[in-house]
N, C-alpha and C positions, 0 to 999 in steps of 0.2 A: 817334557816340562813346559815347552812353549804352548802346546795344545791345552794343557791343564790351566795355564795362566789365562788363555783366551776364554776358556769356559767360565772361569771365575769372574772375568771382567764383563762377560756378555750381559748379565742382568743390569749392570751399571750403565752399559751402552744403551740398553732398551729404555732405562729410566730417563736418560738425558735426551734420547732422540725419538722415543716412542710417540711423544705428543707433537712431533714435527715443529719445534720451536722456530720462531722467526722474529725479525726485528720489529719492534713495537714503538709507536710514537703516539702519545695521547693526543686527542683532538683539542685544539684551542683555536677557535675561529670567531672573529668579530663579525657581527651582522648589523643590519639596519632595524631589526625587530626589537620591540620593547621586551623587557625581561618577563613581564607577566604573560603576554601572548606567546612568547617563545617557550615559556615554562609549560603552557598548555600543549604546545606542539611537541615538546619533549615527551610528555605523558602519552600523547596520541601515537607518536612514532614508536615508542617502546611497546605499547599495547598491540599495535599492528603487527609487530614482529614476534609477538607471543611472550614478551617479558612481563613478569608480574612485579608490580611495585611493592617493595618491602618497606620502604620508609620514604616519606615525602614531606617537605617543608616549604610552603609557599612564601614564607617570610624571607628565606635565604635563597629561594628558587633552586632548590636542590632535591634530587631524588636518587634512591638506590634501588636497583633491581634485585629480585630474589636470586640467591646463588644457584647455579646449575653445576652438575657434576658429569664429567664425560670419562668413560672408560677408555683406556689406551691399549691395555692388553689383559688377558685373563691369567697368564702364567709368565711372570708374576703378576699379581693383580695391581696394575698401575692405573691411576686416574688423576684428573686434575679438576679443580673447582674454580669457577669464575663468576663474576658479576660486574655490573657497570655502575659507575657513579657519574651522574649527569648534573651539570649546573648551567643556568642561563642568566646569571646575574649580570646586569649592565648590558644585556643583549648579546653577550659573548657566549658561544656554545663551547662548553668544556666537557669532555667525556674521558674518563679513565677506566681501564679494565683491570680489576683486581684478579690475581691468579694465585692459587695454591696447588702444589703437587706433592704426591707421596713418592716413595722410592722403593726399590726392590729390597732394600735392607730393613725397611720399616713401612709396611703397607698402611698402617693405621695412623701414621703421623704425617701431617701435611705442613709444608714450608713454602715460603714465598717463591714464586717462579723466577725472580730476579728481574733483569732488564728486558728480557724477551718474553714473548707470549706464544701460545700454541697458534698455528696457522689459522685454525678455525675461529679462534677468538678475534684475531686481527681482521678477518673477513667480516665477522659479525659486527665489529666496531665500525667498519666502513659502511656497512648496510644500515646500521642504526643512525649514523650521521646523515646519510642520504635521506632516510625516511623522515627524520626530524626536520630537515631543511625543506623537504617537499610539503610537510604539514604546516610549516610556519606561515605561508601567505594566507591560507584560509583561517588559521587561528588568529592572525593579525586583524582580519576583517571582522571577526566575531567580537563585537564590543560588549557582549552581554555581561552585565555586572551580576554574577551569580549570587553574591552576598545580598545585593539589593533585591534580587528576585526572590531569594529565600525569605527576606523580610516582608516582601509584598505578599508572598503566599501565606506567611504567618499572620499578617494583618487581615488578609482576606478570610482566613480560617477563623480568626477571632471575631470578625464582623458577622460571619455566618453563624457562629455560636451565639452571639448576642441576639441576632435576629430570630434564631430558633428558640432561645429562651423567652424573648418577648412574645413570640407567637404562642408558645406553650402557656405563658401567663394569661394571654388574652383568651385562649380557648378555655382555660380553667375558670376564668372569671365569667365567661359567657355560659359555661355549663352550670355554674353555681346560680347564675341569674335565671336560667331556664328552669332549674330545679325549684327555685323559690316561687317562680311564676306558676309552675305546674302544681306545687303544693297549695298555693293560694286558691287556684282554680278548683282543685279537688275539695278543699275545705268549704269553699263557697257552694259547690254542688251538694256536698253532704249536708250543709246547713239548710239548703233549699229543700232537700228531701225530708229532713227532720221537721221543718216548719210545715211542710205539706202533710206529713204523717200526723202531726199534732192537730192541724186544722181539721183533718178528716175524722179524727178520733173524738173531737169535741161534741158534735151533734149526737153521736152514739152514746156518749156519757150523759148528755142532757136528757136523752130519751129514756134511759134507764132510771134516771132520777124521777122523771114524771110518772 
């Protein structure tokens, strides 16, 4: 009876311990960096570690990474899903790790991991924090106003289009002018030929009359 009970409880033990859950504390650290430059650093740091940004809001200085799924065991098929929510509002770095896990009794249903997180997620959280803080100084030095740069590019492109249009109009006008001049030249030449032909035909006509 004892053995049978242990066999029945085994899948539940795997479900709870398979992901190697550990104590988790969200990141909340005040810094000297501006929220804008810090937000750029957050994006850079996440990208360096291979996270894909699922949602990003520069107004609230918040971004969410795409969810990843990690298999814990094949029999039963246990796994967990996790992602990171990052905020830099007010120059304070906040990172939360969301986590969902399934169970041996229902492999297709995922529920919140609770207060703890898988050891892998906790380590990645620490690495993400480190990467963002290391990217912050260079992001802070970069004062590029991307919005203004985009406007400048747009203005430059518009100027180029105007210049191209003006050039096209000038070329068209010059072509028309050249065509008219050539036509006048051809007409003048033809008129000269006709007058010469008429002049040469007059003596012959007078000769026949005599």
